[in-house]
C-alpha positions in Angstrom: -12.5 15.7 15.7 -10.7 18.2 18.1 -6.9 18.8 18.2 -5.4 16.1 20.5 -2.0 16.5 22.6 0.5 13.8 21.6 3.5 15.4 23.5 4.3 18.7 25.2 3.7 21.1 22.1 3.1 18.6 19.9 -0.5 17.7 18.3 -2.5 15.7 16.2 -4.8 17.4 13.7 -6.6 16.3 10.8 -9.8 14.5 9.9 -11.1 10.9 10.3 -12.9 9.9 7.2 -15.4 7.5 8.4 -17.4 7.2 5.3 -15.1 6.9 2.7 -15.0 3.8 0.7 -13.2 4.1 -2.3 -9.4 5.8 -2.9 -8.2 7.3 -6.0 -11.5 5.9 -7.8 -9.7 2.4 -7.6 -8.8 1.4 -3.9 -11.5 0.0 -1.8 -11.6 1.6 1.9 -13.6 -1.0 3.7 -12.5 0.7 7.2 -12.4 4.3 5.9 -9.4 6.2 6.4 -7.9 9.5 8.1 -5.6 12.3 7.0 -3.4 13.1 9.8 -1.5 16.4 10.3 0.8 17.5 13.1 1.6 20.6 14.7 4.8 21.5 16.2 5.2 24.5 18.3 9.0 25.2 19.0 10.3 28.0 21.4 10.7 30.2 18.1 8.8 28.7 15.4 5.7 26.5 14.7 5.6 24.0 11.9 2.3 22.1 10.6 3.2 19.1 9.1 1.0 18.1 6.1 -2.9 19.1 5.7 -5.7 17.1 4.7 -7.8 15.9 1.7 -9.7 19.1 0.2 -13.2 17.7 1.1 -12.4 17.9 4.6 -10.4 21.3 4.7 -13.1 22.8 6.9 -12.1 20.2 9.8 -8.7 21.2 9.6 -9.3 25.0 9.2 -11.5 24.8 12.2 -8.7 23.1 14.3 -6.5 25.9 13.2 -8.7 28.8 14.6 -6.7 28.4 18.0 -3.5 28.6 16.3 -2.3 32.1 16.1 1.1 31.4 13.9 2.2 29.0 11.6 5.8 29.6 10.2 6.1 26.4 8.2 3.9 24.1 6.2 6.0 20.7 5.9 4.6 19.0 2.6 6.0 15.5 2.7 4.3 14.2 -0.2 2.4 16.3 -3.1 -0.5 13.9 -3.5 -3.9 16.0 -2.5 -4.8 13.9 0.4 -1.9 15.3 2.2 -1.1 18.8 0.4 -4.5 19.6 -1.0 -5.4 22.0 1.8 -2.0 24.0 1.8 -3.7 26.9 -0.4 -6.4 27.5 2.4 -3.6 27.4 5.1 -1.4 30.1 3.2 -4.4 32.0 2.8 -4.6 31.9 6.5 -1.0 32.2 7.6 0.2 34.7 4.6 3.7 34.5 6.1 4.2 30.8 6.0 6.4 28.9 3.8 6.1 25.4 2.2 9.0 23.3 3.0 9.4 20.4 0.8 11.8 18.4 -1.4 13.0 20.0 -4.8 11.0 17.6 -6.7 7.8 18.1 -4.4 8.1 22.0 -5.1 7.6 21.5 -8.9 4.9 19.1 -8.4 3.1 21.3 -5.8 3.3 24.0 -8.2 1.8 21.9 -11.0 -0.9 20.4 -8.8 -1.9 23.1 -6.5 -0.7 26.4 -8.6 1.3 27.4 -5.1 3.5 30.5 -6.2 7.3 29.6 -6.5 8.2 32.3 -4.1 6.0 30.5 -1.0 8.6 27.6 -1.2 12.0 26.3 0.9 13.3 23.3 -0.4 15.5 20.9 1.6 18.0 18.5 0.8 18.2 14.8 2.2 19.5 15.1 5.8 19.1 18.9 6.1 17.5 20.3 9.3 15.4 23.3 10.1 15.2 24.8 13.7 12.0 25.8 15.7 14.0 26.9 18.4 14.1 24.3 20.8 13.0 21.5 18.4 14.7 20.4 15.2 13.1 18.9 12.0 15.4 16.5 10.1 14.2 15.8 6.7 14.9 12.5 5.1 14.3 12.0 1.4 12.4 8.7 1.0 11.7 8.4 -2.9 9.2 6.2 -4.2 7.4 5.9 -0.9 5.4 6.1 -3.0 5.9 9.1 -5.3 9.4 10.2 -6.6 9.0 13.3 -4.3 8.6 12.0 -1.0 10.3 12.5 2.5 9.6 12.0 6.2 10.6 14.2 9.0 12.3 13.1 12.1 12.1 15.1 15.7 15.2 14.0 17.5 14.4 15.7 20.6 11.1 13.6 21.2 12.3 10.8 19.1 9.3 11.0 16.5 9.2 10.0 12.7 6.6 11.6 11.2 6.5 9.2 8.1 3.9 10.2 5.6 2.7 7.3 3.7 5.4 5.3 4.9 3.8 2.7 7.4 0.6 4.1 6.8 -3.0 2.4 7.2 -6.3 3.4 5.9 -8.1 3.0 8.9 -11.0 5.1 10.3 -10.4 5.1 14.5 -11.1 7.3 17.5 -7.8 5.8 18.8 -4.9 8.3 18.7 -2.3 5.1 18.7 -2.5 1.7 17.9 -4.8 -0.3 20.2 -5.6 -3.5 18.4 -2.6 -4.6 16.6 -4.3 -7.4 14.4 -6.7 -5.1 13.1 -3.9 -2.5 12.3 -1.8 -5.2 11.1 -4.2 -6.0 8.1 -5.1 -2.4 7.6 -1.4 -1.6 6.9 -0.7 -4.8 5.0 -3.6 -3.8 2.6 -2.2 -0.3 2.5 1.4 -1.8 1.8 0.0 -4.3 -0.7 -2.2 -1.6 -2.9 0.4 1.4 -2.7 3.8 0.5 -1.5 4.6 -3.3 -2.9 5.5 -2.0 -6.6 8.5 -0.4 -4.8 9.5 -3.0 -2.3 13.3 -2.9 -3.1 13.6 1.0 -2.8 11.5 0.7 0.3 14.0 -1.7 1.7 16.8 0.8 1.2 14.7 3.6 2.9 13.9 1.1 5.9 17.7 1.3 6.3 18.0 5.0 6.1 15.9 5.4 9.1 17.2 2.3 11.0 19.9 4.1 13.0 17.6 6.5 14.6 16.1 6.0 17.8 12.3 6.0 17.3 9.7 5.8 20.1 6.8 7.1 17.9 5.9 6.6 14.2 3.2 9.2 13.2 2.1 8.3 9.8 -0.3 10.3 7.6 -3.0 7.7 7.6 -4.2 5.8 10.4 -3.3 5.5 14.2 0.5 6.2 15.6 2.6 3.3 16.2 4.0 3.7 20.0 5.6 0.6 19.7 7.4 1.1 16.3 9.1 -2.3 16.0 5.6 -3.5 15.2 5.3 -1.8 11.8 8.9 -1.9 11.2 9.3 -5.5 11.5 6.1 -6.2 9.4 7.7 -3.9 6.5 11.0 -5.9 6.7 9.0 -9.3 6.2 6.7 -7.8 3.6 9.7 -6.1 1.5 11.9 -9.1 1.7 12.4 -11.3 -1.3 11.4 -14.6 0.5 7.8 -15.6 -0.3 5.7 -18.3 1.8 4.1 -21.6 1.2 1.1 -19.6 -0.4 -0.9 -19.8 -3.7 -3.1 -17.3 -4.8 -5.9 -18.5 -7.1 -8.1 -15.5 -8.5 -10.7 -16.9 -11.0 -14.2 -16.5 -12.7 -16.5 -19.1 -14.0 -19.4 -18.6 -16.4 -21.0 -22.0 -16.6 -19.0 -24.0 -13.7 -16.4 -25.7 -15.9 -13.7 -23.3 -14.5 -15.1 -23.4 -10.9 -14.9 -27.3 -10.9 -11.3 -27.0 -11.8 -10.6 -24.3 -9.2 -12.2 -26.6 -6.6 -10.4 -29.7 -7.5 -7.0 -28.0 -7.6 -7.4 -26.2 -4.4 -8.0 -29.5 -2.7 -5.1 -31.4 -4.6 -2.8 -28.3 -3.2 -4.2 -28.5 0.3 -3.6 -32.3 0.3 0.2 -31.5 -0.8 0.6 -29.1 2.4 0.3 -25.8 0.4 -1.9 -23.1 1.6 -4.3 -21.6 -0.9 -6.1 -18.4 -1.0 -9.0 -18.6 -3.5 -10.6 -15.4 -4.9 -13.9 -15.4 -7.0 -13.5 -12.1 -9.1 -17.2 -11.8 -9.5 -17.3 -10.9 -5.9 -14.1 -10.5 -4.1 -12.8 -7.4 -2.5 -9.7 -6.9 -5.0 -7.8 -5.4 -1.8 -8.1 -8.7 0.0 -6.4 -10.3 -3.1 -3.6 -7.5 -2.8 -3.1 -8.7 0.7 -2.4 -12.2 0.0 -0.1 -11.3 -3.2 2.3 -9.8 -0.5 3.4 -13.3 0.6 2.5 -15.7 -1.9 5.1 -17.8 -4.0 2.8 -18.7 -6.7 -0.4 -17.4 -8.4 -2.6 -19.6 -10.4 -5.4 -17.7 -12.7 -8.6 -19.4 -13.5 -10.3 -18.2 -16.2 -13.3 -19.3 -18.9 -12.9 -17.9 -22.5 -14.6 -14.9 -23.8 -14.5 -14.4 -27.7 -11.1 -16.4 -27.6 -9.6 -14.5 -24.7 -9.8 -14.3 -20.9 -12.7 -13.1 -19.1 -12.6 -9.3 -18.4 -12.3 -9.4 -14.7 -9.5 -11.7 -15.0 -7.8 -9.4 -17.3 -8.4 -6.7 -14.8 -6.9 -8.8 -11.9 -3.9 -9.7 -14.1 -3.2 -6.0 -15.1 -3.3 -5.1 -11.2 -1.0 -8.4 -10.3 1.3 -7.2 -12.9 1.3 -3.4 -11.6 1.7 -4.4 -7.9 4.9 -6.4 -8.9 4.7 -9.0 -6.1 7.4 -11.5 -4.8 6.0 -14.2 -6.8 8.1 -17.1 -7.9 5.6 -19.2 -10.0 2.6 -18.7 -12.2 0.2 -20.7 -14.2 -3.2 -20.6 -15.6 -6.1 -22.9 -15.7 -9.6 -22.6 -17.4 -12.0 -23.7 -19.9 -13.0 -22.7 -23.5 -15.8 -23.8 -26.0 -14.3 -23.8 -29.4 -11.1 -21.9 -29.2 -9.1 -20.1 -26.9 -5.9 -17.7 -26.7 -6.7 -17.1 -23.1 -3.1 -18.5 -22.0 -1.1 -16.4 -24.6 -3.0 -13.3 -23.4 -2.7 -13.6 -19.7 1.0 -14.3 -20.3 1.3 -11.0 -22.1 -0.5 -9.1 -19.4 2.1 -9.9 -16.6 5.4 -9.1 -17.9 6.6 -7.5 -14.5 6.4 -10.6 -12.6 9.6 -12.4 -12.7 8.2 -15.8 -12.6 8.6 -19.3 -13.8 5.4 -20.2 -15.8 4.3 -23.9 -14.9 2.4 -25.8 -17.4 -1.1 -24.5 -17.7 -4.5 -26.7 -17.9 -7.0 -25.8 -20.4 -10.1 -27.9 -20.8 -12.6 -28.0 -23.6 -16.0 -27.8 -22.0 -16.2 -29.4 -18.7 -13.6 -30.8 -17.2 -12.9 -34.7 -17.9 -10.6 -37.4 -16.1 -7.6 -36.5 -18.2 -8.3 -32.6 -17.3 -8.3 -33.8 -13.4 -5.1 -35.7 -13.7 -3.4 -32.6 -15.2 -4.6 -30.7 -12.3 -3.4 -33.3 -10.0 0.3 -32.8 -11.8 0.1 -29.0 -11.6 -0.5 -29.3 -7.9 2.6 -31.8 -7.6 4.6 -29.5 -9.6 3.7 -26.7 -7.4 4.4 -28.4 -4.1 7.6 -29.7 -5.3 8.8 -26.1 -6.4 7.9 -24.9 -2.9 10.0 -27.7 -1.3 12.6 -26.8 -3.7 12.6 -23.2 -2.3 12.5 -24.2 1.3 8.7 -23.0 1.6 7.3 -26.5 2.2 8.6 -29.2 4.5 10.0 -32.4 2.5 
């Protein structure tokens, strides 16, 4: 991809990674991703904002062949997909200095072995002049690492937001053209990366809220030329108010748990509750994360394997606990052959979920009439809890 002009003397650089399908050896990337860098040429100084993931360093270095001088490399975030190519850029521009937060400096020295003398550290709200353009640095800790910051360019009213508002999406579009597609990609990104820090992200939304912003230029995905689209979405996602949604991840070995899930989903639907059902044997874990953003209730379905929950369920419960969604209620359904500690073990996996535990339903063998009655009661309880929280119309 060639350098692309955004505004006079402001350019997009970086790489579109069409084929990447896994991030951090964990996060599915069904739509690929991009590593966005930005070049700002002031009347006196030139700044490069971020770099690219090292496997695509050659793309960035080719783009920089026509750039004679860089004075500053702005490192918003120490993670390698943003900063991993800084050493190569410093090798080309030997007088350049890396501008980052004090915490970012230490992390970049540890991760990339950049010499200490190459750094300029900036405090929250500090500015750096490029001549006719000014960079204002805003610390945004835990979006999504402790050292992160964003850069505001007041002369052009552009926010260079790093991971804030990002989306893993490979596209040839410089700016958002398909809002529905970007919304899902950005929500997936938020769910998998940002959701554990939603309380501090709300504070960081407030920090940028008093600035006039015409463009939001993230480090992944297309640029937002209608900033309210993504800012309003973040306000919704980071709120403490869930929606009338139940998420039901499950797995079944011989059909007993699957039958219970099928029955409960039907009972909830009849009560007016929206359910998202995920068979963990085949599901995209990112889709599960997306639905957790809004859900009020999670019901985990599992058979029993050697007295405990199925390993796929353990994995899903662990991830839900790590993501810390704004759930209010949780329950467990499942089956066993001779004995089970599945309920106790799953409960022990989700201490971060500040939820009310609703009576679980566990059956021995294939579910019987009494088990289906218990599932009816669970569905009624969930619907009643949602009504009490004004999530479901009485």
